[in-house]
C-alpha positions as CSV (number, residue, x, y, z in Angstrom):
1,X,-16.7,16.4,5.1
2,X,-14.1,13.4,5.0
3,X,-12.7,12.3,8.3
4,X,-9.9,10.1,7.9
5,X,-9.1,7.7,10.5
6,X,-6.5,8.5,12.9
7,X,-4.2,6.2,15.9
8,X,-3.0,7.2,19.7
9,X,0.0,5.7,19.7
10,X,-0.2,5.0,23.1
11,X,-3.4,2.6,22.9
12,X,-2.5,-0.7,23.7
13,X,-5.2,-2.4,21.6
14,X,-4.0,-0.5,18.4
15,X,-0.6,-2.2,18.7
16,X,0.4,-4.7,16.1
17,X,-0.6,-8.2,17.2
18,X,1.4,-11.7,17.3
19,X,0.4,-12.8,14.1
20,X,0.7,-9.6,12.6
21,X,4.8,-9.2,14.0
22,X,5.3,-12.3,12.8
23,X,4.9,-11.3,9.0
24,X,8.0,-8.8,9.7
25,X,10.4,-11.4,10.8
26,X,10.8,-11.8,6.8
27,X,8.8,-9.7,4.5
28,X,7.1,-11.6,1.7
29,X,8.4,-10.6,-1.7
30,X,5.3,-9.9,-3.4
31,X,4.2,-7.8,-0.4
32,X,7.4,-6.0,-1.3
33,X,6.5,-5.9,-5.0
34,X,2.9,-4.4,-4.2
35,X,4.1,-1.8,-1.8
36,X,7.3,-1.0,-3.9
37,X,4.1,-0.3,-6.9
38,X,2.3,1.7,-4.4
39,X,5.0,4.3,-2.9
40,X,8.4,2.9,-4.6
41,X,10.3,5.3,-6.9
42,X,13.4,4.5,-9.4
43,X,15.4,7.6,-10.1
44,X,18.4,7.9,-12.4
45,X,21.1,11.0,-11.0
46,X,23.5,12.5,-12.9
47,X,26.6,14.5,-10.5
48,X,29.7,16.2,-11.9
49,X,32.4,14.3,-11.3
50,X,36.2,14.7,-11.6
51,X,36.7,10.6,-11.7
52,X,34.8,10.1,-15.0
53,X,35.9,10.7,-18.3
54,X,32.7,12.3,-19.1
55,X,32.8,14.5,-15.9
56,X,29.7,13.1,-14.6
57,X,28.5,10.2,-12.4
58,X,25.6,8.2,-12.9
59,X,23.7,7.1,-9.8
60,X,20.4,4.8,-9.9
61,X,18.8,5.1,-6.6
62,X,16.1,3.0,-5.4
63,X,13.6,4.8,-2.8
64,X,10.8,4.2,-1.0
65,X,8.8,6.3,1.8
66,X,6.0,6.8,4.6
67,X,5.1,9.5,6.7
68,X,6.8,9.5,10.5
69,X,5.5,6.8,12.9
70,X,6.3,3.8,14.4
71,X,4.5,1.8,12.6
72,X,6.3,2.6,9.4
73,X,9.6,3.6,10.6
74,X,9.8,-0.4,11.8
75,X,8.3,-1.3,8.1
76,X,11.1,0.2,6.2
77,X,13.5,-1.5,8.9
78,X,12.3,-4.4,7.7
79,X,12.8,-3.2,4.0
80,X,16.1,-2.3,4.6
81,X,16.5,-5.8,6.1
82,X,14.6,-8.0,3.3
83,X,17.5,-6.2,1.2
84,X,20.1,-7.6,3.2
85,X,20.7,-4.3,5.5
86,X,21.8,-2.4,2.0
87,X,20.7,1.2,2.0
88,X,19.9,3.9,4.7
89,X,16.7,5.4,6.4
90,X,16.5,9.1,6.7
91,X,13.8,11.5,7.3
92,X,12.7,14.3,4.7
93,X,9.9,16.8,6.0
94,X,7.0,14.5,7.1
95,X,8.1,11.4,5.6
96,X,10.7,8.4,6.5
97,X,12.9,7.9,3.3
98,X,14.7,4.1,2.9
99,X,17.1,4.6,-0.1
100,X,19.5,2.1,-1.7
101,X,21.7,3.3,-4.4
102,X,23.1,-0.5,-4.5
103,X,20.2,-2.0,-5.3
104,X,21.2,-3.0,-9.2
105,X,24.4,-4.0,-8.4
106,X,26.2,-6.8,-8.9
107,X,26.5,-7.9,-5.3
108,X,23.0,-7.3,-4.2
109,X,21.5,-9.5,-7.5
110,X,24.5,-12.5,-6.8
111,X,23.7,-12.4,-3.2
112,X,19.7,-13.0,-3.5
113,X,18.7,-9.7,-1.9
114,X,15.8,-9.7,-4.9
115,X,14.1,-12.7,-3.6
116,X,12.3,-13.8,-6.6
117,X,10.7,-10.3,-6.6
118,X,10.6,-7.9,-9.4
119,X,10.2,-4.1,-9.7
120,X,9.2,-2.6,-12.6
121,X,6.5,-0.1,-13.3
122,X,2.6,-1.2,-12.1
123,X,1.0,-2.3,-15.7
124,X,4.3,-4.6,-17.0
125,X,4.7,-6.3,-13.6
126,X,1.5,-8.0,-13.8
127,X,2.8,-11.6,-14.4
128,X,5.2,-11.0,-11.6
129,X,2.5,-10.4,-8.9
130,X,0.5,-13.7,-10.4
131,X,0.5,-16.6,-8.3
132,X,-1.5,-19.9,-7.3
133,X,-1.4,-18.9,-3.7
134,X,-4.5,-16.3,-5.3
135,X,-7.9,-15.4,-4.1
136,X,-9.8,-18.8,-5.1
137,X,-13.1,-17.5,-6.2
138,X,-12.2,-14.5,-8.2
139,X,-8.7,-13.4,-9.4
140,X,-5.0,-14.0,-10.4
141,X,-3.4,-11.8,-7.8
142,X,-1.3,-12.6,-5.1
143,X,-3.3,-11.6,-1.6
144,X,0.5,-10.3,-0.1
145,X,0.8,-7.8,-3.6
146,X,-2.8,-6.5,-2.3
147,X,-1.8,-5.9,0.3
148,X,1.6,-4.6,-0.1
149,X,-0.1,-2.4,-2.6
150,X,-2.9,-1.3,-0.2
151,X,-0.4,0.0,2.2
152,X,1.2,2.3,-0.2
153,X,-2.0,3.6,-1.9
154,X,-5.3,2.5,-0.4
155,X,-7.0,4.5,1.4
156,X,-10.3,3.9,4.5
157,X,-12.5,6.9,4.4
158,X,-15.1,7.9,6.3
159,X,-17.4,10.8,4.8
160,X,-19.8,12.3,7.0
161,X,-22.7,14.7,5.0
162,X,-25.7,16.6,6.1
163,X,-28.7,14.9,4.4
164,X,-32.1,15.1,6.4
165,X,-34.3,13.8,3.2
166,X,-33.1,9.9,3.9
167,X,-31.5,10.6,7.7
168,X,-33.4,11.0,10.9
169,X,-30.6,12.5,12.2
170,X,-29.6,14.9,9.6
171,X,-26.7,13.1,8.5
172,X,-25.4,10.4,6.5
173,X,-22.2,8.5,7.3
174,X,-20.7,6.8,4.3
175,X,-17.8,4.5,4.6
176,X,-15.6,3.5,1.5
177,X,-12.3,1.6,0.8
178,X,-10.4,3.7,-2.0
179,X,-7.4,3.1,-4.5
180,X,-6.8,5.6,-6.9
181,X,-4.0,5.8,-9.6
182,X,-3.0,7.4,-12.8
183,X,-5.5,6.5,-15.7
184,X,-2.8,4.8,-17.4
185,X,-2.6,2.5,-14.3
186,X,-6.9,1.3,-15.0
187,X,-5.6,-2.3,-15.8
188,X,-4.3,-2.8,-12.3
189,X,-7.8,-1.3,-10.8
190,X,-9.7,-3.5,-12.9
191,X,-7.5,-6.6,-11.8
192,X,-8.6,-5.6,-8.0
193,X,-12.2,-5.2,-9.0
194,X,-11.8,-8.6,-10.1
195,X,-9.9,-10.0,-7.0
196,X,-12.6,-8.3,-4.8
197,X,-15.1,-9.4,-7.3
198,X,-17.3,-5.9,-5.2
199,X,-17.1,-2.2,-6.3
200,X,-17.0,0.1,-9.0
201,X,-14.6,2.0,-11.3
202,X,-14.4,5.5,-11.5
203,X,-12.5,7.7,-14.5
204,X,-11.9,11.6,-13.3
205,X,-10.9,13.0,-16.9
206,X,-10.2,16.6,-15.4
207,X,-7.2,15.1,-13.6
208,X,-6.6,12.0,-15.2
209,X,-6.9,9.7,-12.4
210,X,-9.3,6.5,-11.6
211,X,-10.3,5.1,-8.6
212,X,-11.7,2.0,-7.6
213,X,-14.0,2.1,-4.5
214,X,-16.2,0.2,-2.4
215,X,-18.8,1.6,-0.5
216,X,-21.7,-0.9,-0.2
217,X,-21.7,-1.8,3.5
218,X,-22.5,-5.5,2.9
219,X,-19.8,-5.8,0.2
220,X,-17.2,-4.0,3.4
221,X,-18.6,-6.3,6.0
222,X,-18.2,-9.4,3.6
223,X,-15.7,-9.2,1.4
224,X,-13.1,-6.1,2.5
225,X,-13.1,-6.4,6.0
226,X,-12.6,-10.0,6.0
227,X,-9.4,-9.9,3.5
228,X,-7.4,-7.3,5.6
229,X,-8.4,-9.4,9.1
230,X,-7.0,-12.3,7.2
231,X,-4.0,-10.3,5.9
232,X,-3.2,-7.8,8.2
233,X,-1.5,-4.8,6.6
234,X,1.8,-3.9,8.1
235,X,2.1,0.0,8.0
236,X,0.4,2.2,10.2
237,X,-2.6,2.2,8.0
238,X,-3.5,-1.1,9.9
239,X,-4.5,0.9,12.8
240,X,-7.1,3.1,10.3
241,X,-8.2,-0.3,9.2
242,X,-9.3,-1.4,12.3
243,X,-11.0,2.0,13.0
244,X,-12.4,2.1,9.9
245,X,-14.2,-1.4,11.0
246,X,-15.3,-0.5,13.7
247,X,-17.4,2.4,11.7
248,X,-18.6,-0.2,9.1
249,X,-19.9,-2.8,11.9
250,X,-21.4,0.6,14.2
251,X,-23.1,1.3,10.6
252,X,-24.3,-2.3,10.1
253,X,-26.3,-1.9,13.6
254,X,-27.8,1.1,12.6
């Protein structure tokens, strides 16, 4: 059984603290790039149009989404603000979607809305997310990119399974930090493994997916949790992390 952590939005202890809120005043371009690498999409739509001699109008659209909750709504508002207020936020099913049809327009580029961030596929964008502000011991990845990418693709999971052989209670609790991608983007996960210096990579050939996972309690306590304490997640996933952190600390105390 896998129990994903949840949050009660009325709990004052789970609200963003002041240090986290200060980040919202101006999202870091590396965070934006990481978040887009995780959740963003670029599409080109063709629509019939009498205004075009070809009979069709080409509409490039940049979009990024998050599940409906106050945290993700606030984050997408800041993404919109990052791009100069261009675009709009709508709902689709259980998702908030920020869309921008003017993202690649001349005016958008001239007004500096891209702020140095580059939006390509994860693999081709690796040089753009390198920085001198990196984990000093292990990697070239910018920590803000890692936060943005984790906000988009990361999971904090607690697995509870029956096991009377190795547990006095008959149950084993296994917390794990995990990110999964298509195998074509395995180089991203290899770099994340190097960034954190812990964890394992696993490829599932049946669905062409690869995963980076950290499950050892000491690695979660000494590496993963300190990183996300220092660089807080900006979506609702930060609340998931706080509950996950509590579980790991309880497990470390047996």
